[in-house]
N, CA, C and O atoms as a Maestro MAE file, in Angstrom:
{
 s_m_m2io_version
 :::
 2.0.0
}

f_m_ct {
 s_m_title
 :::
 protein
 m_atom[288] {
  # First column is atom index #
  i_m_mmod_type
  r_m_x_coord
  r_m_y_coord
  r_m_z_coord
  i_m_residue_number
  s_m_chain_name
  s_m_pdb_residue_name
  s_m_pdb_atom_name
  i_m_atomic_number
  :::
  1 25 -17.272 -90.796 -72.596 1 A "MET " " N  " 7
  2 3 -16.141 -89.890 -72.605 1 A "MET " " CA " 6
  3 2 -15.079 -90.449 -73.563 1 A "MET " " C  " 6
  4 15 -14.734 -91.628 -73.484 1 A "MET " " O  " 8
  5 25 -14.579 -89.638 -74.434 2 A "THR " " N  " 7
  6 3 -13.539 -90.065 -75.359 2 A "THR " " CA " 6
  7 2 -12.189 -89.752 -74.738 2 A "THR " " C  " 6
  8 15 -12.088 -89.069 -73.718 2 A "THR " " O  " 8
  9 25 -11.132 -90.285 -75.401 3 A "ASP " " N  " 7
  10 3 -9.779 -89.962 -74.953 3 A "ASP " " CA " 6
  11 2 -9.515 -88.458 -75.001 3 A "ASP " " C  " 6
  12 15 -8.841 -87.912 -74.126 3 A "ASP " " O  " 8
  13 25 -10.052 -87.788 -76.030 4 A "ASP " " N  " 7
  14 3 -9.870 -86.339 -76.127 4 A "ASP " " CA " 6
  15 2 -10.526 -85.609 -74.969 4 A "ASP " " C  " 6
  16 15 -9.976 -84.634 -74.457 4 A "ASP " " O  " 8
  17 25 -11.704 -86.076 -74.549 5 A "ASP " " N  " 7
  18 3 -12.384 -85.478 -73.400 5 A "ASP " " CA " 6
  19 2 -11.564 -85.629 -72.140 5 A "ASP " " C  " 6
  20 15 -11.456 -84.698 -71.342 5 A "ASP " " O  " 8
  21 25 -10.975 -86.828 -71.960 6 A "ALA " " N  " 7
  22 3 -10.134 -87.092 -70.798 6 A "ALA " " CA " 6
  23 2 -8.918 -86.178 -70.803 6 A "ALA " " C  " 6
  24 15 -8.567 -85.610 -69.770 6 A "ALA " " O  " 8
  25 25 -8.281 -86.032 -71.941 7 A "ALA " " N  " 7
  26 3 -7.111 -85.177 -72.063 7 A "ALA " " CA " 6
  27 2 -7.468 -83.732 -71.784 7 A "ALA " " C  " 6
  28 15 -6.676 -83.011 -71.177 7 A "ALA " " O  " 8
  29 25 -8.637 -83.291 -72.211 8 A "ASP " " N  " 7
  30 3 -9.053 -81.899 -71.983 8 A "ASP " " CA " 6
  31 2 -9.329 -81.606 -70.518 8 A "ASP " " C  " 6
  32 15 -9.127 -80.480 -70.064 8 A "ASP " " O  " 8
  33 25 -9.783 -82.596 -69.782 9 A "SER " " N  " 7
  34 3 -10.113 -82.400 -68.352 9 A "SER " " CA " 6
  35 2 -8.929 -82.737 -67.429 9 A "SER " " C  " 6
  36 15 -8.990 -82.486 -66.225 9 A "SER " " O  " 8
  37 25 -7.882 -83.290 -67.982 10 A "GLU " " N  " 7
  38 3 -6.714 -83.669 -67.165 10 A "GLU " " CA " 6
  39 2 -5.949 -82.406 -66.764 10 A "GLU " " C  " 6
  40 15 -5.845 -81.459 -67.543 10 A "GLU " " O  " 8
  41 25 -5.414 -82.404 -65.534 11 A "PRO " " N  " 7
  42 3 -4.609 -81.260 -65.097 11 A "PRO " " CA " 6
  43 2 -3.381 -81.067 -66.012 11 A "PRO " " C  " 6
  44 15 -2.750 -82.029 -66.451 11 A "PRO " " O  " 8
  45 25 -3.075 -79.804 -66.276 12 A "ARG " " N  " 7
  46 3 -1.901 -79.475 -67.092 12 A "ARG " " CA " 6
  47 2 -0.864 -78.807 -66.192 12 A "ARG " " C  " 6
  48 15 -1.188 -77.964 -65.356 12 A "ARG " " O  " 8
  49 25 0.373 -79.205 -66.387 13 A "VAL " " N  " 7
  50 3 1.450 -78.758 -65.525 13 A "VAL " " CA " 6
  51 2 2.355 -77.774 -66.319 13 A "VAL " " C  " 6
  52 15 2.744 -78.069 -67.449 13 A "VAL " " O  " 8
  53 25 2.675 -76.634 -65.733 14 A "PRO " " N  " 7
  54 3 3.552 -75.699 -66.463 14 A "PRO " " CA " 6
  55 2 4.988 -76.225 -66.466 14 A "PRO " " C  " 6
  56 15 5.540 -76.625 -65.440 14 A "PRO " " O  " 8
  57 25 5.569 -76.205 -67.678 15 A "VAL " " N  " 7
  58 3 6.944 -76.623 -67.872 15 A "VAL " " CA " 6
  59 2 7.697 -75.429 -68.471 15 A "VAL " " C  " 6
  60 15 7.212 -74.785 -69.401 15 A "VAL " " O  " 8
  61 25 8.878 -75.145 -67.934 16 A "VAL " " N  " 7
  62 3 9.657 -74.022 -68.447 16 A "VAL " " CA " 6
  63 2 11.003 -74.535 -68.941 16 A "VAL " " C  " 6
  64 15 11.579 -75.478 -68.398 16 A "VAL " " O  " 8
  65 25 11.480 -73.875 -69.994 17 A "CYS " " N  " 7
  66 3 12.825 -74.145 -70.517 17 A "CYS " " CA " 6
  67 2 13.508 -72.784 -70.636 17 A "CYS " " C  " 6
  68 15 13.191 -71.984 -71.516 17 A "CYS " " O  " 8
  69 25 14.441 -72.548 -69.739 18 A "SER " " N  " 7
  70 3 15.144 -71.263 -69.709 18 A "SER " " CA " 6
  71 2 16.033 -71.038 -70.950 18 A "SER " " C  " 6
  72 15 16.217 -69.902 -71.386 18 A "SER " " O  " 8
  73 25 16.562 -72.097 -71.495 19 A "THR " " N  " 7
  74 3 17.411 -71.999 -72.687 19 A "THR " " CA " 6
  75 2 16.599 -71.599 -73.915 19 A "THR " " C  " 6
  76 15 17.008 -70.730 -74.685 19 A "THR " " O  " 8
  77 25 15.449 -72.239 -74.087 20 A "CYS " " N  " 7
  78 3 14.579 -71.945 -75.235 20 A "CYS " " CA " 6
  79 2 13.676 -70.728 -74.976 20 A "CYS " " C  " 6
  80 15 13.024 -70.212 -75.884 20 A "CYS " " O  " 8
  81 25 13.659 -70.287 -73.706 21 A "GLU " " N  " 7
  82 3 12.793 -69.188 -73.263 21 A "GLU " " CA " 6
  83 2 11.331 -69.481 -73.605 21 A "GLU " " C  " 6
  84 15 10.627 -68.643 -74.169 21 A "GLU " " O  " 8
  85 25 10.886 -70.711 -73.244 22 A "THR " " N  " 7
  86 3 9.513 -71.151 -73.501 22 A "THR " " CA " 6
  87 2 8.851 -71.651 -72.224 22 A "THR " " C  " 6
  88 15 9.513 -72.098 -71.288 22 A "THR " " O  " 8
  89 25 7.569 -71.564 -72.216 23 A "THR " " N  " 7
  90 3 6.722 -72.144 -71.160 23 A "THR " " CA " 6
  91 2 5.575 -72.865 -71.836 23 A "THR " " C  " 6
  92 15 4.946 -72.315 -72.740 23 A "THR " " O  " 8
  93 25 5.292 -74.082 -71.416 24 A "SER " " N  " 7
  94 3 4.222 -74.886 -71.960 24 A "SER " " CA " 6
  95 2 3.420 -75.476 -70.813 24 A "SER " " C  " 6
  96 15 3.923 -75.613 -69.698 24 A "SER " " O  " 8
  97 25 2.166 -75.826 -71.093 25 A "ARG " " N  " 7
  98 3 1.345 -76.535 -70.133 25 A "ARG " " CA " 6
  99 2 1.061 -77.911 -70.702 25 A "ARG " " C  " 6
  100 15 0.391 -78.057 -71.724 25 A "ARG " " O  " 8
  101 25 1.596 -78.934 -70.004 26 A "ILE " " N  " 7
  102 3 1.573 -80.296 -70.486 26 A "ILE " " CA " 6
  103 2 0.613 -81.142 -69.638 26 A "ILE " " C  " 6
  104 15 0.635 -81.044 -68.411 26 A "ILE " " O  " 8
  105 25 -0.240 -81.979 -70.279 27 A "PRO " " N  " 7
  106 3 -1.099 -82.855 -69.468 27 A "PRO " " CA " 6
  107 2 -0.234 -83.740 -68.535 27 A "PRO " " C  " 6
  108 15 0.821 -84.242 -68.921 27 A "PRO " " O  " 8
  109 25 -0.722 -83.901 -67.317 28 A "LEU " " N  " 7
  110 3 0.013 -84.615 -66.303 28 A "LEU " " CA " 6
  111 2 0.476 -86.006 -66.752 28 A "LEU " " C  " 6
  112 15 1.591 -86.426 -66.443 28 A "LEU " " O  " 8
  113 25 -0.395 -86.715 -67.483 29 A "SER " " N  " 7
  114 3 -0.043 -88.062 -67.921 29 A "SER " " CA " 6
  115 2 1.096 -88.083 -68.962 29 A "SER " " C  " 6
  116 15 1.729 -89.119 -69.163 29 A "SER " " O  " 8
  117 25 1.350 -86.964 -69.608 30 A "GLU " " N  " 7
  118 3 2.377 -86.854 -70.641 30 A "GLU " " CA " 6
  119 2 3.660 -86.127 -70.141 30 A "GLU " " C  " 6
  120 15 4.649 -86.020 -70.866 30 A "GLU " " O  " 8
  121 25 3.608 -85.655 -68.933 31 A "LEU " " N  " 7
  122 3 4.647 -84.775 -68.400 31 A "LEU " " CA " 6
  123 2 6.074 -85.348 -68.500 31 A "LEU " " C  " 6
  124 15 6.945 -84.721 -69.104 31 A "LEU " " O  " 8
  125 25 6.316 -86.520 -67.919 32 A "ALA " " N  " 7
  126 3 7.670 -87.057 -67.897 32 A "ALA " " CA " 6
  127 2 8.194 -87.303 -69.296 32 A "ALA " " C  " 6
  128 15 9.338 -86.966 -69.601 32 A "ALA " " O  " 8
  129 25 7.364 -87.892 -70.155 33 A "ASP " " N  " 7
  130 3 7.792 -88.155 -71.540 33 A "ASP " " CA " 6
  131 2 8.085 -86.842 -72.294 33 A "ASP " " C  " 6
  132 15 9.073 -86.741 -73.022 33 A "ASP " " O  " 8
  133 25 7.210 -85.841 -72.104 34 A "ALA " " N  " 7
  134 3 7.353 -84.604 -72.852 34 A "ALA " " CA " 6
  135 2 8.636 -83.858 -72.452 34 A "ALA " " C  " 6
  136 15 9.358 -83.336 -73.302 34 A "ALA " " O  " 8
  137 25 8.901 -83.822 -71.140 35 A "VAL " " N  " 7
  138 3 10.124 -83.150 -70.655 35 A "VAL " " CA " 6
  139 2 11.353 -83.903 -71.127 35 A "VAL " " C  " 6
  140 15 12.314 -83.294 -71.597 35 A "VAL " " O  " 8
  141 25 11.332 -85.226 -71.005 36 A "ASP " " N  " 7
  142 3 12.464 -86.026 -71.454 36 A "ASP " " CA " 6
  143 2 12.708 -85.885 -72.941 36 A "ASP " " C  " 6
  144 15 13.851 -85.767 -73.381 36 A "ASP " " O  " 8
  145 25 11.634 -85.898 -73.715 37 A "ARG " " N  " 7
  146 3 11.737 -85.755 -75.170 37 A "ARG " " CA " 6
  147 2 12.327 -84.410 -75.544 37 A "ARG " " C  " 6
  148 15 13.216 -84.340 -76.392 37 A "ARG " " O  " 8
  149 25 11.851 -83.351 -74.931 38 A "HIS " " N  " 7
  150 3 12.351 -81.998 -75.191 38 A "HIS " " CA " 6
  151 2 13.863 -81.903 -74.891 38 A "HIS " " C  " 6
  152 15 14.658 -81.424 -75.700 38 A "HIS " " O  " 8
  153 25 14.210 -82.383 -73.691 39 A "ASN " " N  " 7
  154 3 15.626 -82.319 -73.311 39 A "ASN " " CA " 6
  155 2 16.514 -83.166 -74.191 39 A "ASN " " C  " 6
  156 15 17.637 -82.769 -74.498 39 A "ASN " " O  " 8
  157 25 16.030 -84.332 -74.605 40 A "THR " " N  " 7
  158 3 16.835 -85.212 -75.473 40 A "THR " " CA " 6
  159 2 16.989 -84.601 -76.867 40 A "THR " " C  " 6
  160 15 18.087 -84.593 -77.422 40 A "THR " " O  " 8
  161 25 15.907 -84.097 -77.424 41 A "GLN " " N  " 7
  162 3 15.975 -83.569 -78.791 41 A "GLN " " CA " 6
  163 2 16.675 -82.239 -78.908 41 A "GLN " " C  " 6
  164 15 17.348 -81.978 -79.906 41 A "GLN " " O  " 8
  165 25 16.525 -81.370 -77.883 42 A "LEU " " N  " 7
  166 3 17.033 -80.023 -78.018 42 A "LEU " " CA " 6
  167 2 18.262 -79.704 -77.161 42 A "LEU " " C  " 6
  168 15 18.971 -78.734 -77.429 42 A "LEU " " O  " 8
  169 25 18.512 -80.511 -76.141 43 A "HIS " " N  " 7
  170 3 19.585 -80.169 -75.194 43 A "HIS " " CA " 6
  171 2 20.522 -81.353 -74.912 43 A "HIS " " C  " 6
  172 15 21.127 -81.427 -73.842 43 A "HIS " " O  " 8
  173 25 20.636 -82.258 -75.856 44 A "ASP " " N  " 7
  174 3 21.500 -83.447 -75.698 44 A "ASP " " CA " 6
  175 2 21.294 -84.189 -74.425 44 A "ASP " " C  " 6
  176 15 22.250 -84.712 -73.853 44 A "ASP " " O  " 8
  177 25 20.055 -84.257 -73.951 45 A "GLY " " N  " 7
  178 3 19.721 -84.975 -72.749 45 A "GLY " " CA " 6
  179 2 19.941 -84.240 -71.442 45 A "GLY " " C  " 6
  180 15 19.587 -84.747 -70.378 45 A "GLY " " O  " 8
  181 25 20.523 -83.049 -71.509 46 A "GLU " " N  " 7
  182 3 20.726 -82.262 -70.285 46 A "GLU " " CA " 6
  183 2 19.395 -81.775 -69.727 46 A "GLU " " C  " 6
  184 15 18.529 -81.340 -70.486 46 A "GLU " " O  " 8
  185 25 19.221 -81.841 -68.411 47 A "ASP " " N  " 7
  186 3 17.953 -81.469 -67.777 47 A "ASP " " CA " 6
  187 2 17.782 -79.943 -67.723 47 A "ASP " " C  " 6
  188 15 18.037 -79.297 -66.706 47 A "ASP " " O  " 8
  189 25 17.342 -79.404 -68.860 48 A "VAL " " N  " 7
  190 3 17.135 -77.952 -68.981 48 A "VAL " " CA " 6
  191 2 15.637 -77.646 -68.754 48 A "VAL " " C  " 6
  192 15 15.294 -76.863 -67.869 48 A "VAL " " O  " 8
  193 25 14.770 -78.250 -69.536 49 A "ALA " " N  " 7
  194 3 13.333 -78.065 -69.340 49 A "ALA " " CA " 6
  195 2 12.918 -78.786 -68.055 49 A "ALA " " C  " 6
  196 15 13.424 -79.866 -67.751 49 A "ALA " " O  " 8
  197 25 11.999 -78.184 -67.311 50 A "GLN " " N  " 7
  198 3 11.573 -78.764 -66.038 50 A "GLN " " CA " 6
  199 2 10.229 -78.202 -65.661 50 A "GLN " " C  " 6
  200 15 9.787 -77.183 -66.190 50 A "GLN " " O  " 8
  201 25 9.580 -78.893 -64.725 51 A "VAL " " N  " 7
  202 3 8.358 -78.356 -64.154 51 A "VAL " " CA " 6
  203 2 8.697 -76.992 -63.540 51 A "VAL " " C  " 6
  204 15 9.744 -76.821 -62.916 51 A "VAL " " O  " 8
  205 25 7.803 -76.040 -63.727 52 A "ASP " " N  " 7
  206 3 8.005 -74.708 -63.145 52 A "ASP " " CA " 6
  207 2 8.450 -74.871 -61.688 52 A "ASP " " C  " 6
  208 15 7.740 -75.491 -60.896 52 A "ASP " " O  " 8
  209 25 9.605 -74.326 -61.328 53 A "PRO " " N  " 7
  210 3 10.130 -74.560 -59.966 53 A "PRO " " CA " 6
  211 2 9.164 -74.106 -58.860 53 A "PRO " " C  " 6
  212 15 9.097 -74.756 -57.817 53 A "PRO " " O  " 8
  213 25 8.425 -73.023 -59.054 54 A "GLU " " N  " 7
  214 3 7.479 -72.565 -58.053 54 A "GLU " " CA " 6
  215 2 6.374 -73.611 -57.841 54 A "GLU " " C  " 6
  216 15 5.978 -73.866 -56.704 54 A "GLU " " O  " 8
  217 25 5.884 -74.207 -58.908 55 A "ILE " " N  " 7
  218 3 4.845 -75.226 -58.835 55 A "ILE " " CA " 6
  219 2 5.440 -76.472 -58.146 55 A "ILE " " C  " 6
  220 15 4.799 -77.069 -57.281 55 A "ILE " " O  " 8
  221 25 6.639 -76.849 -58.526 56 A "ALA " " N  " 7
  222 3 7.266 -78.034 -57.931 56 A "ALA " " CA " 6
  223 2 7.460 -77.855 -56.408 56 A "ALA " " C  " 6
  224 15 7.274 -78.797 -55.638 56 A "ALA " " O  " 8
  225 25 7.834 -76.640 -55.993 57 A "ASP " " N  " 7
  226 3 8.009 -76.386 -54.547 57 A "ASP " " CA " 6
  227 2 6.661 -76.460 -53.828 57 A "ASP " " C  " 6
  228 15 6.562 -77.039 -52.746 57 A "ASP " " O  " 8
  229 25 5.625 -75.872 -54.433 58 A "GLN " " N  " 7
  230 3 4.294 -75.895 -53.811 58 A "GLN " " CA " 6
  231 2 3.800 -77.332 -53.686 58 A "GLN " " C  " 6
  232 15 3.236 -77.714 -52.660 58 A "GLN " " O  " 8
  233 25 4.011 -78.119 -54.722 59 A "LEU " " N  " 7
  234 3 3.584 -79.502 -54.703 59 A "LEU " " CA " 6
  235 2 4.350 -80.290 -53.640 59 A "LEU " " C  " 6
  236 15 3.753 -81.082 -52.911 59 A "LEU " " O  " 8
  237 25 5.640 -80.084 -53.548 60 A "ALA " " N  " 7
  238 3 6.447 -80.769 -52.543 60 A "ALA " " CA " 6
  239 2 5.977 -80.437 -51.134 60 A "ALA " " C  " 6
  240 15 5.938 -81.310 -50.267 60 A "ALA " " O  " 8
  241 25 5.616 -79.165 -50.902 61 A "ASN " " N  " 7
  242 3 5.119 -78.757 -49.589 61 A "ASN " " CA " 6
  243 2 3.770 -79.412 -49.282 61 A "ASN " " C  " 6
  244 15 3.545 -79.852 -48.155 61 A "ASN " " O  " 8
  245 25 2.871 -79.482 -50.268 62 A "LEU " " N  " 7
  246 3 1.607 -80.123 -50.065 62 A "LEU " " CA " 6
  247 2 1.762 -81.613 -49.751 62 A "LEU " " C  " 6
  248 15 1.080 -82.139 -48.871 62 A "LEU " " O  " 8
  249 25 2.643 -82.277 -50.457 63 A "VAL " " N  " 7
  250 3 2.871 -83.701 -50.228 63 A "VAL " " CA " 6
  251 2 3.486 -83.909 -48.847 63 A "VAL " " C  " 6
  252 15 3.072 -84.803 -48.109 63 A "VAL " " O  " 8
  253 25 4.469 -83.087 -48.496 64 A "ALA " " N  " 7
  254 3 5.105 -83.223 -47.201 64 A "ALA " " CA " 6
  255 2 4.093 -82.983 -46.058 64 A "ALA " " C  " 6
  256 15 4.107 -83.692 -45.051 64 A "ALA " " O  " 8
  257 25 3.243 -82.001 -46.225 65 A "THR " " N  " 7
  258 3 2.209 -81.729 -45.232 65 A "THR " " CA " 6
  259 2 1.241 -82.891 -45.125 65 A "THR " " C  " 6
  260 15 0.887 -83.310 -44.023 65 A "THR " " O  " 8
  261 25 0.807 -83.417 -46.274 66 A "ASP " " N  " 7
  262 3 -0.124 -84.526 -46.308 66 A "ASP " " CA " 6
  263 2 0.472 -85.771 -45.627 66 A "ASP " " C  " 6
  264 15 -0.243 -86.523 -44.965 66 A "ASP " " O  " 8
  265 25 1.755 -85.976 -45.793 67 A "LEU " " N  " 7
  266 3 2.403 -87.131 -45.191 67 A "LEU " " CA " 6
  267 2 2.815 -86.893 -43.747 67 A "LEU " " C  " 6
  268 15 3.318 -87.803 -43.088 67 A "LEU " " O  " 8
  269 25 2.606 -85.677 -43.251 68 A "GLY " " N  " 7
  270 3 2.948 -85.350 -41.884 68 A "GLY " " CA " 6
  271 2 4.449 -85.139 -41.645 68 A "GLY " " C  " 6
  272 15 4.921 -85.235 -40.513 68 A "GLY " " O  " 8
  273 25 5.178 -84.856 -42.700 69 A "LEU " " N  " 7
  274 3 6.614 -84.699 -42.590 69 A "LEU " " CA " 6
  275 2 7.035 -83.354 -42.018 69 A "LEU " " C  " 6
  276 15 8.178 -83.182 -41.594 69 A "LEU " " O  " 8
  277 25 6.086 -82.377 -42.007 70 A "LEU " " N  " 7
  278 3 6.431 -81.042 -41.521 70 A "LEU " " CA " 6
  279 2 5.978 -80.843 -40.088 70 A "LEU " " C  " 6
  280 15 6.196 -79.770 -39.526 70 A "LEU " " O  " 8
  281 25 5.356 -81.838 -39.480 71 A "GLU " " N  " 7
  282 3 4.926 -81.760 -38.074 71 A "GLU " " CA " 6
  283 2 6.094 -81.955 -37.164 71 A "GLU " " C  " 6
  284 15 7.002 -82.740 -37.435 71 A "GLU " " O  " 8
  285 25 6.055 -81.223 -36.073 72 A "GLU " " N  " 7
  286 3 7.161 -81.315 -35.083 72 A "GLU " " CA " 6
  287 2 6.766 -82.195 -33.941 72 A "GLU " " C  " 6
  288 15 7.552 -82.395 -33.015 72 A "GLU " " O  " 8
  :::
 }
 m_bond[287] {
  # First column is bond index #
  i_m_from
  i_m_to
  i_m_order
  :::
  1 1 2 1
  2 2 3 1
  3 3 4 2
  4 3 5 1
  5 5 6 1
  6 6 7 1
  7 7 8 2
  8 7 9 1
  9 9 10 1
  10 10 11 1
  11 11 12 2
  12 11 13 1
  13 13 14 1
  14 14 15 1
  15 15 16 2
  16 15 17 1
  17 17 18 1
  18 18 19 1
  19 19 20 2
  20 19 21 1
  21 21 22 1
  22 22 23 1
  23 23 24 2
  24 23 25 1
  25 25 26 1
  26 26 27 1
  27 27 28 2
  28 27 29 1
  29 29 30 1
  30 30 31 1
  31 31 32 2
  32 31 33 1
  33 33 34 1
  34 34 35 1
  35 35 36 2
  36 35 37 1
  37 37 38 1
  38 38 39 1
  39 39 40 2
  40 39 41 1
  41 41 42 1
  42 42 43 1
  43 43 44 2
  44 43 45 1
  45 45 46 1
  46 46 47 1
  47 47 48 2
  48 47 49 1
  49 49 50 1
  50 50 51 1
  51 51 52 2
  52 51 53 1
  53 53 54 1
  54 54 55 1
  55 55 56 2
  56 55 57 1
  57 57 58 1
  58 58 59 1
  59 59 60 2
  60 59 61 1
  61 61 62 1
  62 62 63 1
  63 63 64 2
  64 63 65 1
  65 65 66 1
  66 66 67 1
  67 67 68 2
  68 67 69 1
  69 69 70 1
  70 70 71 1
  71 71 72 2
  72 71 73 1
  73 73 74 1
  74 74 75 1
  75 75 76 2
  76 75 77 1
  77 77 78 1
  78 78 79 1
  79 79 80 2
  80 79 81 1
  81 81 82 1
  82 82 83 1
  83 83 84 2
  84 83 85 1
  85 85 86 1
  86 86 87 1
  87 87 88 2
  88 87 89 1
  89 89 90 1
  90 90 91 1
  91 91 92 2
  92 91 93 1
  93 93 94 1
  94 94 95 1
  95 95 96 2
  96 95 97 1
  97 97 98 1
  98 98 99 1
  99 99 100 2
  100 99 101 1
  101 101 102 1
  102 102 103 1
  103 103 104 2
  104 103 105 1
  105 105 106 1
  106 106 107 1
  107 107 108 2
  108 107 109 1
  109 109 110 1
  110 110 111 1
  111 111 112 2
  112 111 113 1
  113 113 114 1
  114 114 115 1
  115 115 116 2
  116 115 117 1
  117 117 118 1
  118 118 119 1
  119 119 120 2
  120 119 121 1
  121 121 122 1
  122 122 123 1
  123 123 124 2
  124 123 125 1
  125 125 126 1
  126 126 127 1
  127 127 128 2
  128 127 129 1
  129 129 130 1
  130 130 131 1
  131 131 132 2
  132 131 133 1
  133 133 134 1
  134 134 135 1
  135 135 136 2
  136 135 137 1
  137 137 138 1
  138 138 139 1
  139 139 140 2
  140 139 141 1
  141 141 142 1
  142 142 143 1
  143 143 144 2
  144 143 145 1
  145 145 146 1
  146 146 147 1
  147 147 148 2
  148 147 149 1
  149 149 150 1
  150 150 151 1
  151 151 152 2
  152 151 153 1
  153 153 154 1
  154 154 155 1
  155 155 156 2
  156 155 157 1
  157 157 158 1
  158 158 159 1
  159 159 160 2
  160 159 161 1
  161 161 162 1
  162 162 163 1
  163 163 164 2
  164 163 165 1
  165 165 166 1
  166 166 167 1
  167 167 168 2
  168 167 169 1
  169 169 170 1
  170 170 171 1
  171 171 172 2
  172 171 173 1
  173 173 174 1
  174 174 175 1
  175 175 176 2
  176 175 177 1
  177 177 178 1
  178 178 179 1
  179 179 180 2
  180 179 181 1
  181 181 182 1
  182 182 183 1
  183 183 184 2
  184 183 185 1
  185 185 186 1
  186 186 187 1
  187 187 188 2
  188 187 189 1
  189 189 190 1
  190 190 191 1
  191 191 192 2
  192 191 193 1
  193 193 194 1
  194 194 195 1
  195 195 196 2
  196 195 197 1
  197 197 198 1
  198 198 199 1
  199 199 200 2
  200 199 201 1
  201 201 202 1
  202 202 203 1
  203 203 204 2
  204 203 205 1
  205 205 206 1
  206 206 207 1
  207 207 208 2
  208 207 209 1
  209 209 210 1
  210 210 211 1
  211 211 212 2
  212 211 213 1
  213 213 214 1
  214 214 215 1
  215 215 216 2
  216 215 217 1
  217 217 218 1
  218 218 219 1
  219 219 220 2
  220 219 221 1
  221 221 222 1
  222 222 223 1
  223 223 224 2
  224 223 225 1
  225 225 226 1
  226 226 227 1
  227 227 228 2
  228 227 229 1
  229 229 230 1
  230 230 231 1
  231 231 232 2
  232 231 233 1
  233 233 234 1
  234 234 235 1
  235 235 236 2
  236 235 237 1
  237 237 238 1
  238 238 239 1
  239 239 240 2
  240 239 241 1
  241 241 242 1
  242 242 243 1
  243 243 244 2
  244 243 245 1
  245 245 246 1
  246 246 247 1
  247 247 248 2
  248 247 249 1
  249 249 250 1
  250 250 251 1
  251 251 252 2
  252 251 253 1
  253 253 254 1
  254 254 255 1
  255 255 256 2
  256 255 257 1
  257 257 258 1
  258 258 259 1
  259 259 260 2
  260 259 261 1
  261 261 262 1
  262 262 263 1
  263 263 264 2
  264 263 265 1
  265 265 266 1
  266 266 267 1
  267 267 268 2
  268 267 269 1
  269 269 270 1
  270 270 271 1
  271 271 272 2
  272 271 273 1
  273 273 274 1
  274 274 275 1
  275 275 276 2
  276 275 277 1
  277 277 278 1
  278 278 279 1
  279 279 280 2
  280 279 281 1
  281 281 282 1
  282 282 283 1
  283 283 284 2
  284 283 285 1
  285 285 286 1
  286 286 287 1
  287 287 288 2
  :::
 }
}
């Protein structure tokens, strides 16, 4: 398996930027750097681009459930 094969099979996370009116799908391993780079280069470091909020909420719920944080 080459690095390209690994990148192709890696999960991609939707990132949205409301100011630029763009949506991109970024490989998980590049996510933090890509969002930081976008915000630094285009928005003076302001946190404008972000993981799609719906996906972030779903992920947070899955993690909380997995950790037993939602059990009463």
